[in-house]
Structures are given as structure tokens and as C-alpha cells.
N, CA, C and O atoms as a Tripos MOL2 file, in Angstrom:
@<TRIPOS>MOLECULE
protein
  276   275    69     0     0
PROTEIN
NO_CHARGES

@<TRIPOS>ATOM
      1 N          18.3750   47.7210 -193.8220 N.3       1 MET1
      2 CA         17.3370   47.2860 -192.8910 C.3       1 MET1
      3 C          17.9240   47.0400 -191.5000 C.2       1 MET1
      4 O          17.3210   47.4300 -190.5000 O.2       1 MET1
      5 N          19.0780   46.4050 -191.4280 N.am      2 THR2
      6 CA         19.7030   46.1210 -190.1420 C.3       2 THR2
      7 C          20.0510   47.4070 -189.4080 C.2       2 THR2
      8 O          19.8970   47.4830 -188.1890 O.2       2 THR2
      9 N          20.5160   48.4140 -190.1310 N.am      3 THR3
     10 CA         20.8720   49.6910 -189.5210 C.3       3 THR3
     11 C          19.6470   50.3410 -188.8960 C.2       3 THR3
     12 O          19.7190   50.8700 -187.7860 O.2       3 THR3
     13 N          18.5150   50.3030 -189.6090 N.am      4 ASN4
     14 CA         17.2820   50.8750 -189.0820 C.3       4 ASN4
     15 C          16.8520   50.1390 -187.8110 C.2       4 ASN4
     16 O          16.4480   50.7730 -186.8360 O.2       4 ASN4
     17 N          16.9340   48.8280 -187.8170 N.am      5 LEU5
     18 CA         16.5610   48.0340 -186.6500 C.3       5 LEU5
     19 C          17.5150   48.3200 -185.4930 C.2       5 LEU5
     20 O          17.0820   48.4470 -184.3470 O.2       5 LEU5
     21 N          18.7820   48.4210 -185.7820 N.am      6 THR6
     22 CA         19.7680   48.7320 -184.7540 C.3       6 THR6
     23 C          19.4720   50.0950 -184.1320 C.2       6 THR6
     24 O          19.5800   50.2650 -182.9180 O.2       6 THR6
     25 N          19.1030   51.0530 -184.9590 N.am      7 GLY7
     26 CA         18.7530   52.3800 -184.4610 C.3       7 GLY7
     27 C          17.5280   52.3500 -183.5740 C.2       7 GLY7
     28 O          17.4770   53.0420 -182.5570 O.2       7 GLY7
     29 N          16.5440   51.5550 -183.9480 N.am      8 LYS8
     30 CA         15.3110   51.4340 -183.1520 C.3       8 LYS8
     31 C          15.5990   50.7850 -181.8010 C.2       8 LYS8
     32 O          15.0570   51.2000 -180.7760 O.2       8 LYS8
     33 N          16.4530   49.7690 -181.8070 N.am      9 VAL9
     34 CA         16.8180   49.0990 -180.5580 C.3       9 VAL9
     35 C          17.5670   50.0720 -179.6480 C.2       9 VAL9
     36 O          17.3260   50.1130 -178.4420 O.2       9 VAL9
     37 N          18.4690   50.8480 -180.2280 N.am     10 ALA10
     38 CA         19.2090   51.8450 -179.4490 C.3      10 ALA10
     39 C          18.2620   52.8880 -178.8720 C.2      10 ALA10
     40 O          18.4260   53.3090 -177.7280 O.2      10 ALA10
     41 N          17.2780   53.3050 -179.6520 N.am     11 GLU11
     42 CA         16.2880   54.2820 -179.1930 C.3      11 GLU11
     43 C          15.4740   53.7160 -178.0250 C.2      11 GLU11
     44 O          15.2230   54.4170 -177.0450 O.2      11 GLU11
     45 N          15.0680   52.4590 -178.1300 N.am     12 LEU12
     46 CA         14.3200   51.8040 -177.0620 C.3      12 LEU12
     47 C          15.1640   51.7150 -175.7920 C.2      12 LEU12
     48 O          14.6670   51.9710 -174.6950 O.2      12 LEU12
     49 N          16.4330   51.3540 -175.9390 N.am     13 CYS13
     50 CA         17.3220   51.2740 -174.7720 C.3      13 CYS13
     51 C          17.4660   52.6330 -174.0980 C.2      13 CYS13
     52 O          17.4940   52.7180 -172.8700 O.2      13 CYS13
     53 N          17.5550   53.6870 -174.8890 N.am     14 GLU14
     54 CA         17.6640   55.0350 -174.3510 C.3      14 GLU14
     55 C          16.3850   55.4280 -173.6050 C.2      14 GLU14
     56 O          16.4520   56.0150 -172.5250 O.2      14 GLU14
     57 N          15.2350   55.1100 -174.1730 N.am     15 LEU15
     58 CA         13.9620   55.4130 -173.5120 C.3      15 LEU15
     59 C          13.8300   54.6610 -172.1880 C.2      15 LEU15
     60 O          13.3520   55.2150 -171.1980 O.2      15 LEU15
     61 N          14.2530   53.4090 -172.1760 N.am     16 ARG16
     62 CA         14.1960   52.6230 -170.9370 C.3      16 ARG16
     63 C          15.1050   53.2180 -169.8690 C.2      16 ARG16
     64 O          14.7360   53.2660 -168.6950 O.2      16 ARG16
     65 N          16.2730   53.6650 -170.2620 N.am     17 GLU17
     66 CA         17.2010   54.2670 -169.3110 C.3      17 GLU17
     67 C          16.6330   55.5750 -168.7550 C.2      17 GLU17
     68 O          16.7550   55.8470 -167.5610 O.2      17 GLU17
     69 N          16.0170   56.3790 -169.6120 N.am     18 LEU18
     70 CA         15.3810   57.6130 -169.1500 C.3      18 LEU18
     71 C          14.2670   57.3110 -168.1490 C.2      18 LEU18
     72 O          14.1390   58.0000 -167.1370 O.2      18 LEU18
     73 N          13.4730   56.3000 -168.4230 N.am     19 ALA19
     74 CA         12.3900   55.9100 -167.5110 C.3      19 ALA19
     75 C          12.9570   55.4010 -166.1910 C.2      19 ALA19
     76 O          12.4110   55.6910 -165.1260 O.2      19 ALA19
     77 N          14.0460   54.6480 -166.2570 N.am     20 ARG20
     78 CA         14.6680   54.0980 -165.0480 C.3      20 ARG20
     79 C          15.2060   55.2060 -164.1490 C.2      20 ARG20
     80 O          15.1170   55.1130 -162.9240 O.2      20 ARG20
     81 N          15.7630   56.2500 -164.7510 N.am     21 ARG21
     82 CA         16.3330   57.3520 -163.9750 C.3      21 ARG21
     83 C          15.2740   58.2220 -163.3220 C.2      21 ARG21
     84 O          15.5630   58.9050 -162.3390 O.2      21 ARG21
     85 N          14.0630   58.2130 -163.8390 N.am     22 GLY22
     86 CA         12.9970   59.0090 -163.2510 C.3      22 GLY22
     87 C          12.8770   60.3620 -163.9260 C.2      22 GLY22
     88 O          13.5700   60.6460 -164.9040 O.2      22 GLY22
     89 N          11.9880   61.1980 -163.3940 N.am     23 PRO23
     90 CA         11.6810   62.4630 -164.0630 C.3      23 PRO23
     91 C          12.8930   63.3790 -164.2050 C.2      23 PRO23
     92 O          13.1030   63.9520 -165.2750 O.2      23 PRO23
     93 N          13.6900   63.5290 -163.1570 N.am     24 SER24
     94 CA         14.8770   64.3830 -163.2350 C.3      24 SER24
     95 C          15.6790   64.2520 -161.9450 C.2      24 SER24
     96 O          15.1770   63.7760 -160.9280 O.2      24 SER24
     97 N          16.9230   64.6810 -162.0100 N.am     25 ASP25
     98 CA         17.7470   64.6940 -160.7960 C.3      25 ASP25
     99 C          17.1490   65.6540 -159.7710 C.2      25 ASP25
    100 O          17.1990   65.4120 -158.5650 O.2      25 ASP25
    101 N          16.5880   66.7360 -160.2740 N.am     26 ARG26
    102 CA         15.9670   67.7300 -159.3880 C.3      26 ARG26
    103 C          14.7980   67.1240 -158.6160 C.2      26 ARG26
    104 O          14.6440   67.3680 -157.4190 O.2      26 ARG26
    105 N          13.9840   66.3400 -159.3000 N.am     27 ALA27
    106 CA         12.8460   65.6900 -158.6370 C.3      27 ALA27
    107 C          13.3230   64.6970 -157.5820 C.2      27 ALA27
    108 O          12.7410   64.6040 -156.5010 O.2      27 ALA27
    109 N          14.3750   63.9610 -157.8970 N.am     28 THR28
    110 CA         14.9320   63.0010 -156.9390 C.3      28 THR28
    111 C          15.4900   63.7370 -155.7250 C.2      28 THR28
    112 O          15.2770   63.3120 -154.5900 O.2      28 THR28
    113 N          16.1950   64.8260 -155.9570 N.am     29 GLU29
    114 CA         16.7360   65.6250 -154.8570 C.3      29 GLU29
    115 C          15.6170   66.1870 -153.9870 C.2      29 GLU29
    116 O          15.7520   66.2590 -152.7660 O.2      29 GLU29
    117 N          14.5090   66.5850 -154.6160 N.am     30 ALA30
    118 CA         13.3670   67.1110 -153.8680 C.3      30 ALA30
    119 C          12.7780   66.0290 -152.9650 C.2      30 ALA30
    120 O          12.4310   66.2990 -151.8150 O.2      30 ALA30
    121 N          12.6660   64.8160 -153.4800 N.am     31 GLN31
    122 CA         12.1770   63.6990 -152.6640 C.3      31 GLN31
    123 C          13.1000   63.4790 -151.4690 C.2      31 GLN31
    124 O          12.6440   63.3500 -150.3330 O.2      31 GLN31
    125 N          14.3900   63.4400 -151.7380 N.am     32 HIS32
    126 CA         15.3660   63.2020 -150.6760 C.3      32 HIS32
    127 C          15.3430   64.3320 -149.6500 C.2      32 HIS32
    128 O          15.4900   64.0800 -148.4540 O.2      32 HIS32
    129 N          15.1570   65.5800 -150.1030 N.am     33 ALA33
    130 CA         15.0950   66.7300 -149.1890 C.3      33 ALA33
    131 C          13.9070   66.6170 -148.2350 C.2      33 ALA33
    132 O          13.9510   67.1380 -147.1200 O.2      33 ALA33
    133 N          12.8520   65.9390 -148.6730 N.am     34 LYS34
    134 CA         11.6680   65.7310 -147.8320 C.3      34 LYS34
    135 C          11.8250   64.5010 -146.9340 C.2      34 LYS34
    136 O          10.9230   64.1600 -146.1690 O.2      34 LYS34
    137 N          12.9780   63.8450 -147.0380 N.am     35 GLY35
    138 CA         13.1960   62.6330 -146.2530 C.3      35 GLY35
    139 C          12.5400   61.4170 -146.8670 C.2      35 GLY35
    140 O          12.3190   60.4170 -146.1830 O.2      35 GLY35
    141 N          12.2260   61.4890 -148.1510 N.am     36 LYS36
    142 CA         11.5450   60.3900 -148.8430 C.3      36 LYS36
    143 C          12.4840   59.7320 -149.8450 C.2      36 LYS36
    144 O          13.4760   60.3220 -150.2720 O.2      36 LYS36
    145 N          12.1510   58.5040 -150.2080 N.am     37 LEU37
    146 CA         12.8590   57.7750 -151.2510 C.3      37 LEU37
    147 C          12.0200   57.7840 -152.5200 C.2      37 LEU37
    148 O          10.8100   58.0030 -152.4780 O.2      37 LEU37
    149 N          12.6780   57.5440 -153.6450 N.am     38 THR38
    150 CA         11.9390   57.4020 -154.9030 C.3      38 THR38
    151 C          11.2460   56.0390 -154.8960 C.2      38 THR38
    152 O          11.5670   55.1780 -154.0770 O.2      38 THR38
    153 N          10.3200   55.8520 -155.7890 N.am     39 ALA39
    154 CA          9.6040   54.5700 -155.8740 C.3      39 ALA39
    155 C          10.5810   53.4170 -156.1070 C.2      39 ALA39
    156 O          10.4690   52.3730 -155.4640 O.2      39 ALA39
    157 N          11.5270   53.5980 -157.0130 N.am     40 ARG40
    158 CA         12.4850   52.5280 -157.2840 C.3      40 ARG40
    159 C          13.3900   52.2550 -156.0820 C.2      40 ARG40
    160 O          13.7680   51.1070 -155.8450 O.2      40 ARG40
    161 N          13.7350   53.2800 -155.3320 N.am     41 GLU41
    162 CA         14.5360   53.0800 -154.1210 C.3      41 GLU41
    163 C          13.7460   52.2910 -153.0810 C.2      41 GLU41
    164 O          14.3010   51.4250 -152.4050 O.2      41 GLU41
    165 N          12.4520   52.5880 -152.9500 N.am     42 ARG42
    166 CA         11.6130   51.8390 -152.0000 C.3      42 ARG42
    167 C          11.4820   50.3730 -152.4160 C.2      42 ARG42
    168 O          11.5490   49.4720 -151.5800 O.2      42 ARG42
    169 N          11.2990   50.1500 -153.7000 N.am     43 ILE43
    170 CA         11.1920   48.7740 -154.2030 C.3      43 ILE43
    171 C          12.4830   48.0120 -153.9250 C.2      43 ILE43
    172 O          12.4510   46.8510 -153.5160 O.2      43 ILE43
    173 N          13.6190   48.6720 -154.1480 N.am     44 ALA44
    174 CA         14.9170   48.0270 -153.9110 C.3      44 ALA44
    175 C          15.0890   47.6260 -152.4470 C.2      44 ALA44
    176 O          15.6950   46.5960 -152.1540 O.2      44 ALA44
    177 N          14.5650   48.4260 -151.5360 N.am     45 LEU45
    178 CA         14.6550   48.0940 -150.1160 C.3      45 LEU45
    179 C          13.7140   46.9550 -149.7190 C.2      45 LEU45
    180 O          14.0370   46.1510 -148.8450 O.2      45 LEU45
    181 N          12.5590   46.8950 -150.3620 N.am     46 LEU46
    182 CA         11.5430   45.9140 -149.9810 C.3      46 LEU46
    183 C          11.7740   44.5170 -150.5360 C.2      46 LEU46
    184 O          11.4290   43.5260 -149.8940 O.2      46 LEU46
    185 N          12.3530   44.4370 -151.7180 N.am     47 LEU47
    186 CA         12.4400   43.1490 -152.4160 C.3      47 LEU47
    187 C          13.8780   42.6860 -152.5910 C.2      47 LEU47
    188 O          14.8150   43.4840 -152.5930 O.2      47 LEU47
    189 N          14.0250   41.3890 -152.7350 N.am     48 ASP48
    190 CA         15.3450   40.8290 -153.0260 C.3      48 ASP48
    191 C          15.7820   41.2590 -154.4190 C.2      48 ASP48
    192 O          14.9610   41.3820 -155.3280 O.2      48 ASP48
    193 N          17.0880   41.4870 -154.5790 N.am     49 GLU49
    194 CA         17.6280   41.8860 -155.8690 C.3      49 GLU49
    195 C          17.2970   40.8390 -156.9330 C.2      49 GLU49
    196 O          17.4980   39.6410 -156.7340 O.2      49 GLU49
    197 N          16.7900   41.3190 -158.0570 N.am     50 GLY50
    198 CA         16.4570   40.4340 -159.1640 C.3      50 GLY50
    199 C          15.0770   39.7910 -159.0690 C.2      50 GLY50
    200 O          14.6760   39.0590 -159.9730 O.2      50 GLY50
    201 N          14.3400   40.0550 -157.9790 N.am     51 SER51
    202 CA         13.0310   39.4090 -157.8290 C.3      51 SER51
    203 C          11.8960   40.2610 -158.3770 C.2      51 SER51
    204 O          10.7570   39.7980 -158.4360 O.2      51 SER51
    205 N          12.1780   41.4900 -158.7770 N.am     52 PHE52
    206 CA         11.1490   42.3890 -159.2890 C.3      52 PHE52
    207 C          11.3720   42.6290 -160.7700 C.2      52 PHE52
    208 O          12.4820   42.9500 -161.1960 O.2      52 PHE52
    209 N          10.3290   42.4750 -161.5410 N.am     53 ARG53
    210 CA         10.3910   42.7310 -162.9830 C.3      53 ARG53
    211 C           9.3280   43.7720 -163.3210 C.2      53 ARG53
    212 O           8.1310   43.4920 -163.2520 O.2      53 ARG53
    213 N           9.7670   44.9590 -163.6820 N.am     54 GLU54
    214 CA          8.8270   46.0300 -164.0040 C.3      54 GLU54
    215 C           8.1960   45.7650 -165.3600 C.2      54 GLU54
    216 O           8.8870   45.4140 -166.3160 O.2      54 GLU54
    217 N           6.8880   45.9330 -165.4420 N.am     55 VAL55
    218 CA          6.1760   45.7850 -166.7050 C.3      55 VAL55
    219 C           5.6070   47.1350 -167.1220 C.2      55 VAL55
    220 O           5.2560   47.9640 -166.2820 O.2      55 VAL55
    221 N           5.5240   47.3350 -168.3990 N.am     56 GLU56
    222 CA          5.0100   48.5720 -168.9740 C.3      56 GLU56
    223 C           5.7590   49.7910 -168.4450 C.2      56 GLU56
    224 O           5.1580   50.7940 -168.0600 O.2      56 GLU56
    225 N           7.0710   49.6790 -168.4370 N.am     57 GLN57
    226 CA          7.9460   50.7210 -167.9230 C.3      57 GLN57
    227 C           7.7640   52.0550 -168.6520 C.2      57 GLN57
    228 O           7.9430   53.1160 -168.0530 O.2      57 GLN57
    229 N           7.4160   52.0080 -169.9200 N.am     58 LEU58
    230 CA          7.2940   53.2240 -170.7160 C.3      58 LEU58
    231 C           5.8660   53.7600 -170.7640 C.2      58 LEU58
    232 O           5.5980   54.7400 -171.4600 O.2      58 LEU58
    233 N           4.9670   53.1420 -170.0480 N.am     59 ARG59
    234 CA          3.5560   53.5290 -170.0380 C.3      59 ARG59
    235 C           3.3720   54.8780 -169.3570 C.2      59 ARG59
    236 O           4.0220   55.1530 -168.3490 O.2      59 ARG59
    237 N           2.5090   55.7100 -169.8850 N.am     60 ARG60
    238 CA          2.1840   57.0100 -169.2960 C.3      60 ARG60
    239 C           0.6830   57.0780 -169.0560 C.2      60 ARG60
    240 O          -0.1050   56.6120 -169.8790 O.2      60 ARG60
    241 N           0.2940   57.6540 -167.9400 N.am     61 HIS61
    242 CA         -1.1370   57.7480 -167.6500 C.3      61 HIS61
    243 C          -1.7680   58.8430 -168.5000 C.2      61 HIS61
    244 O          -1.1020   59.7840 -168.9340 O.2      61 HIS61
    245 N          -3.0680   58.6940 -168.7250 N.am     62 ARG62
    246 CA         -3.8360   59.7000 -169.4530 C.3      62 ARG62
    247 C          -4.9930   60.2090 -168.6150 C.2      62 ARG62
    248 O          -5.9640   60.7500 -169.1440 O.2      62 ARG62
    249 N          -4.8840   60.0360 -167.3180 N.am     63 ALA63
    250 CA         -5.9560   60.4700 -166.4210 C.3      63 ALA63
    251 C          -6.0490   61.9910 -166.4090 C.2      63 ALA63
    252 O          -5.0350   62.6880 -166.4240 O.2      63 ALA63
    253 N          -7.2670   62.4880 -166.3830 N.am     64 THR64
    254 CA         -7.4570   63.9300 -166.3710 C.3      64 THR64
    255 C          -8.2610   64.3900 -165.1590 C.2      64 THR64
    256 O          -8.4570   65.5890 -164.9610 O.2      64 THR64
    257 N          -8.7190   63.4570 -164.3640 N.am     65 GLY65
    258 CA         -9.4880   63.8220 -163.1840 C.3      65 GLY65
    259 C          -8.5930   63.9760 -161.9660 C.2      65 GLY65
    260 O          -7.4430   63.5380 -161.9750 O.2      65 GLY65
    261 N          -9.1030   64.5780 -160.9500 N.am     66 PHE66
    262 CA         -8.4240   64.7000 -159.6690 C.3      66 PHE66
    263 C          -7.0850   65.4430 -159.7450 C.2      66 PHE66
    264 O          -6.2120   65.2390 -158.9020 O.2      66 PHE66
    265 N          -6.9240   66.3030 -160.7540 N.am     67 GLY67
    266 CA         -5.6910   67.0850 -160.8790 C.3      67 GLY67
    267 C          -4.4760   66.2910 -161.3200 C.2      67 GLY67
    268 O          -3.3460   66.6950 -161.0460 O.2      67 GLY67
    269 N          -4.6830   65.1660 -162.0010 N.am     68 LEU68
    270 CA         -3.5740   64.3120 -162.4300 C.3      68 LEU68
    271 C          -2.9970   64.6940 -163.7910 C.2      68 LEU68
    272 O          -2.1140   64.0030 -164.3000 O.2      68 LEU68
    273 N          -3.4800   65.7780 -164.3840 N.am     69 GLU69
    274 CA         -3.0150   66.1430 -165.7180 C.3      69 GLU69
    275 C          -1.5190   66.3330 -165.7510 C.2      69 GLU69
    276 O          -0.9590   66.6440 -166.8020 O.2      69 GLU69
@<TRIPOS>BOND
     1     1     2 1
     2     2     3 1
     3     3     4 2
     4     3     5 am
     5     5     6 1
     6     6     7 1
     7     7     8 2
     8     7     9 am
     9     9    10 1
    10    10    11 1
    11    11    12 2
    12    11    13 am
    13    13    14 1
    14    14    15 1
    15    15    16 2
    16    15    17 am
    17    17    18 1
    18    18    19 1
    19    19    20 2
    20    19    21 am
    21    21    22 1
    22    22    23 1
    23    23    24 2
    24    23    25 am
    25    25    26 1
    26    26    27 1
    27    27    28 2
    28    27    29 am
    29    29    30 1
    30    30    31 1
    31    31    32 2
    32    31    33 am
    33    33    34 1
    34    34    35 1
    35    35    36 2
    36    35    37 am
    37    37    38 1
    38    38    39 1
    39    39    40 2
    40    39    41 am
    41    41    42 1
    42    42    43 1
    43    43    44 2
    44    43    45 am
    45    45    46 1
    46    46    47 1
    47    47    48 2
    48    47    49 am
    49    49    50 1
    50    50    51 1
    51    51    52 2
    52    51    53 am
    53    53    54 1
    54    54    55 1
    55    55    56 2
    56    55    57 am
    57    57    58 1
    58    58    59 1
    59    59    60 2
    60    59    61 am
    61    61    62 1
    62    62    63 1
    63    63    64 2
    64    63    65 am
    65    65    66 1
    66    66    67 1
    67    67    68 2
    68    67    69 am
    69    69    70 1
    70    70    71 1
    71    71    72 2
    72    71    73 am
    73    73    74 1
    74    74    75 1
    75    75    76 2
    76    75    77 am
    77    77    78 1
    78    78    79 1
    79    79    80 2
    80    79    81 am
    81    81    82 1
    82    82    83 1
    83    83    84 2
    84    83    85 am
    85    85    86 1
    86    86    87 1
    87    87    88 2
    88    87    89 am
    89    89    90 1
    90    90    91 1
    91    91    92 2
    92    91    93 am
    93    93    94 1
    94    94    95 1
    95    95    96 2
    96    95    97 am
    97    97    98 1
    98    98    99 1
    99    99   100 2
   100    99   101 am
   101   101   102 1
   102   102   103 1
   103   103   104 2
   104   103   105 am
   105   105   106 1
   106   106   107 1
   107   107   108 2
   108   107   109 am
   109   109   110 1
   110   110   111 1
   111   111   112 2
   112   111   113 am
   113   113   114 1
   114   114   115 1
   115   115   116 2
   116   115   117 am
   117   117   118 1
   118   118   119 1
   119   119   120 2
   120   119   121 am
   121   121   122 1
   122   122   123 1
   123   123   124 2
   124   123   125 am
   125   125   126 1
   126   126   127 1
   127   127   128 2
   128   127   129 am
   129   129   130 1
   130   130   131 1
   131   131   132 2
   132   131   133 am
   133   133   134 1
   134   134   135 1
   135   135   136 2
   136   135   137 am
   137   137   138 1
   138   138   139 1
   139   139   140 2
   140   139   141 am
   141   141   142 1
   142   142   143 1
   143   143   144 2
   144   143   145 am
   145   145   146 1
   146   146   147 1
   147   147   148 2
   148   147   149 am
   149   149   150 1
   150   150   151 1
   151   151   152 2
   152   151   153 am
   153   153   154 1
   154   154   155 1
   155   155   156 2
   156   155   157 am
   157   157   158 1
   158   158   159 1
   159   159   160 2
   160   159   161 am
   161   161   162 1
   162   162   163 1
   163   163   164 2
   164   163   165 am
   165   165   166 1
   166   166   167 1
   167   167   168 2
   168   167   169 am
   169   169   170 1
   170   170   171 1
   171   171   172 2
   172   171   173 am
   173   173   174 1
   174   174   175 1
   175   175   176 2
   176   175   177 am
   177   177   178 1
   178   178   179 1
   179   179   180 2
   180   179   181 am
   181   181   182 1
   182   182   183 1
   183   183   184 2
   184   183   185 am
   185   185   186 1
   186   186   187 1
   187   187   188 2
   188   187   189 am
   189   189   190 1
   190   190   191 1
   191   191   192 2
   192   191   193 am
   193   193   194 1
   194   194   195 1
   195   195   196 2
   196   195   197 am
   197   197   198 1
   198   198   199 1
   199   199   200 2
   200   199   201 am
   201   201   202 1
   202   202   203 1
   203   203   204 2
   204   203   205 am
   205   205   206 1
   206   206   207 1
   207   207   208 2
   208   207   209 am
   209   209   210 1
   210   210   211 1
   211   211   212 2
   212   211   213 am
   213   213   214 1
   214   214   215 1
   215   215   216 2
   216   215   217 am
   217   217   218 1
   218   218   219 1
   219   219   220 2
   220   219   221 am
   221   221   222 1
   222   222   223 1
   223   223   224 2
   224   223   225 am
   225   225   226 1
   226   226   227 1
   227   227   228 2
   228   227   229 am
   229   229   230 1
   230   230   231 1
   231   231   232 2
   232   231   233 am
   233   233   234 1
   234   234   235 1
   235   235   236 2
   236   235   237 am
   237   237   238 1
   238   238   239 1
   239   239   240 2
   240   239   241 am
   241   241   242 1
   242   242   243 1
   243   243   244 2
   244   243   245 am
   245   245   246 1
   246   246   247 1
   247   247   248 2
   248   247   249 am
   249   249   250 1
   250   250   251 1
   251   251   252 2
   252   251   253 am
   253   253   254 1
   254   254   255 1
   255   255   256 2
   256   255   257 am
   257   257   258 1
   258   258   259 1
   259   259   260 2
   260   259   261 am
   261   261   262 1
   262   262   263 1
   263   263   264 2
   264   263   265 am
   265   265   266 1
   266   266   267 1
   267   267   268 2
   268   267   269 am
   269   269   270 1
   270   270   271 1
   271   271   272 2
   272   271   273 am
   273   273   274 1
   274   274   275 1
   275   275   276 2
@<TRIPOS>SUBSTRUCTURE
     1 MET1         2 RESIDUE 1 A MET
     2 THR2         6 RESIDUE 1 A THR
     3 THR3        10 RESIDUE 1 A THR
     4 ASN4        14 RESIDUE 1 A ASN
     5 LEU5        18 RESIDUE 1 A LEU
     6 THR6        22 RESIDUE 1 A THR
     7 GLY7        26 RESIDUE 1 A GLY
     8 LYS8        30 RESIDUE 1 A LYS
     9 VAL9        34 RESIDUE 1 A VAL
    10 ALA10       38 RESIDUE 1 A ALA
    11 GLU11       42 RESIDUE 1 A GLU
    12 LEU12       46 RESIDUE 1 A LEU
    13 CYS13       50 RESIDUE 1 A CYS
    14 GLU14       54 RESIDUE 1 A GLU
    15 LEU15       58 RESIDUE 1 A LEU
    16 ARG16       62 RESIDUE 1 A ARG
    17 GLU17       66 RESIDUE 1 A GLU
    18 LEU18       70 RESIDUE 1 A LEU
    19 ALA19       74 RESIDUE 1 A ALA
    20 ARG20       78 RESIDUE 1 A ARG
    21 ARG21       82 RESIDUE 1 A ARG
    22 GLY22       86 RESIDUE 1 A GLY
    23 PRO23       90 RESIDUE 1 A PRO
    24 SER24       94 RESIDUE 1 A SER
    25 ASP25       98 RESIDUE 1 A ASP
    26 ARG26      102 RESIDUE 1 A ARG
    27 ALA27      106 RESIDUE 1 A ALA
    28 THR28      110 RESIDUE 1 A THR
    29 GLU29      114 RESIDUE 1 A GLU
    30 ALA30      118 RESIDUE 1 A ALA
    31 GLN31      122 RESIDUE 1 A GLN
    32 HIS32      126 RESIDUE 1 A HIS
    33 ALA33      130 RESIDUE 1 A ALA
    34 LYS34      134 RESIDUE 1 A LYS
    35 GLY35      138 RESIDUE 1 A GLY
    36 LYS36      142 RESIDUE 1 A LYS
    37 LEU37      146 RESIDUE 1 A LEU
    38 THR38      150 RESIDUE 1 A THR
    39 ALA39      154 RESIDUE 1 A ALA
    40 ARG40      158 RESIDUE 1 A ARG
    41 GLU41      162 RESIDUE 1 A GLU
    42 ARG42      166 RESIDUE 1 A ARG
    43 ILE43      170 RESIDUE 1 A ILE
    44 ALA44      174 RESIDUE 1 A ALA
    45 LEU45      178 RESIDUE 1 A LEU
    46 LEU46      182 RESIDUE 1 A LEU
    47 LEU47      186 RESIDUE 1 A LEU
    48 ASP48      190 RESIDUE 1 A ASP
    49 GLU49      194 RESIDUE 1 A GLU
    50 GLY50      198 RESIDUE 1 A GLY
    51 SER51      202 RESIDUE 1 A SER
    52 PHE52      206 RESIDUE 1 A PHE
    53 ARG53      210 RESIDUE 1 A ARG
    54 GLU54      214 RESIDUE 1 A GLU
    55 VAL55      218 RESIDUE 1 A VAL
    56 GLU56      222 RESIDUE 1 A GLU
    57 GLN57      226 RESIDUE 1 A GLN
    58 LEU58      230 RESIDUE 1 A LEU
    59 ARG59      234 RESIDUE 1 A ARG
    60 ARG60      238 RESIDUE 1 A ARG
    61 HIS61      242 RESIDUE 1 A HIS
    62 ARG62      246 RESIDUE 1 A ARG
    63 ALA63      250 RESIDUE 1 A ALA
    64 THR64      254 RESIDUE 1 A THR
    65 GLY65      258 RESIDUE 1 A GLY
    66 PHE66      262 RESIDUE 1 A PHE
    67 GLY67      266 RESIDUE 1 A GLY
    68 LEU68      270 RESIDUE 1 A LEU
    69 GLU69      274 RESIDUE 1 A GLU
């Protein structure tokens, strides 16, 4: 049982890290090429370190209108 729980915790940590890194290095480079920052980079500039706590980090939208698919 402990091994299964340990595996689940490791899986969750991996998912959180993937979400933190963003969609891809290519997407980040594209933002930078346009002279833009990523959302997390903008947040880091606006707020004091440690003052922001992201909620629902793994949440994905299901909107289908306005070309958001």
C-alpha cells in the first residue's frame, strides 16, 4: 500500500512540475521572440516572492466557444 501511495505522490509531483514549466520550451521561446513574458514570469515581476499561491494548477479548461478548443 505504501509503495502505491508513494507512486501516486511521485506522479502528482511530476504533473505539477510539468504544469509549472508550461506547454513547452518552444512555446516559451515563441513568447520571448515576440518580446513577451510567460504568465508565470509576469507574476514573478509583479508580486513579492512567496506571496502568490497558485490554486488549481492542474485544471484544464473545457470551453468550446470562441475558438478556445
